[in-house]
C-alpha positions as CSV (number, residue, x, y, z in Angstrom):
1,X,-19.2,-20.5,54.1
2,X,-21.7,-21.7,56.6
3,X,-23.0,-20.0,59.7
4,X,-21.7,-22.8,61.8
5,X,-18.1,-22.3,60.6
6,X,-18.5,-18.5,61.0
7,X,-19.7,-18.6,64.5
8,X,-17.2,-21.2,65.4
9,X,-14.5,-18.9,64.1
10,X,-15.9,-15.9,65.9
11,X,-16.1,-17.8,69.2
12,X,-12.3,-17.5,69.7
13,X,-11.1,-14.3,71.3
14,X,-7.7,-14.4,69.4
15,X,-9.6,-14.7,66.1
16,X,-11.8,-11.8,67.0
17,X,-8.7,-9.8,67.9
18,X,-7.2,-10.7,64.4
19,X,-10.4,-9.3,62.8
20,X,-10.0,-6.1,64.9
21,X,-6.5,-5.6,63.6
22,X,-7.7,-6.2,60.0
23,X,-10.3,-3.4,60.3
24,X,-7.4,-1.0,59.5
25,X,-6.6,-2.8,56.2
26,X,-4.7,-5.8,54.9
27,X,-1.7,-7.1,56.8
28,X,0.8,-9.8,56.2
29,X,0.8,-12.8,58.5
30,X,4.1,-11.8,60.2
31,X,2.7,-8.4,61.1
32,X,-0.4,-10.0,62.5
33,X,1.7,-12.5,64.6
34,X,3.7,-9.5,66.1
35,X,0.6,-8.5,68.1
36,X,0.3,-11.9,69.9
37,X,2.5,-13.9,72.3
38,X,2.1,-17.2,70.4
39,X,3.9,-19.2,67.7
40,X,3.6,-18.4,64.0
41,X,2.1,-21.9,63.5
42,X,-0.7,-21.0,66.0
43,X,-1.4,-17.7,64.2
44,X,-1.4,-19.5,60.8
45,X,-4.0,-21.9,62.3
46,X,-6.3,-19.0,63.4
47,X,-5.9,-17.3,60.0
48,X,-6.8,-20.6,58.3
49,X,-10.0,-21.0,60.4
50,X,-10.9,-17.4,59.6
51,X,-10.2,-17.9,55.9
52,X,-12.2,-21.2,55.8
53,X,-15.1,-19.5,57.5
54,X,-15.0,-16.7,54.8
55,X,-14.2,-14.0,57.2
56,X,-10.8,-13.1,55.7
57,X,-9.4,-13.3,52.2
58,X,-5.7,-14.1,51.5
59,X,-3.6,-12.6,48.7
60,X,0.0,-13.4,47.9
61,X,2.0,-10.3,47.2
62,X,5.6,-11.3,46.4
63,X,6.8,-13.5,49.2
64,X,4.1,-12.5,51.7
65,X,0.5,-13.4,52.1
66,X,-1.7,-10.5,53.1
67,X,-5.0,-11.1,54.9
68,X,-7.9,-8.8,54.6
69,X,-11.3,-8.8,56.3
70,X,-14.2,-10.0,54.1
71,X,-17.0,-7.6,55.0
72,X,-19.6,-9.4,52.8
73,X,-19.8,-12.4,55.1
74,X,-20.1,-10.1,58.2
75,X,-22.8,-8.2,56.4
76,X,-24.7,-11.4,55.6
77,X,-24.5,-12.4,59.3
78,X,-25.6,-9.0,60.5
79,X,-28.5,-9.0,58.0
80,X,-29.7,-12.4,59.2
81,X,-29.4,-11.3,62.9
82,X,-31.2,-8.1,62.2
83,X,-34.0,-10.1,60.5
84,X,-34.3,-12.2,63.7
85,X,-34.5,-9.1,65.8
86,X,-37.0,-7.3,63.6
87,X,-39.1,-10.3,63.3
88,X,-39.9,-10.6,67.0
89,X,-42.7,-8.6,68.6
């Protein structure tokens, strides 16, 4: 995970909305897709970008892949940003 990948992933409003959905807990890709007016392939692309950036984890459960938010990456970013803010006077 690099900050560049993470910020690129966060720059897209659809991906930010996916993260909002995942705040409630893990969801399968199909359920995530139901919230959007776009193809399953497009949602899969967004999920792949989020996964590659380390913002979500994917776990196969039977025939479904469940996605879950990865808070450790967000905490790392928040810590870095807080350090920037706290370091300025």
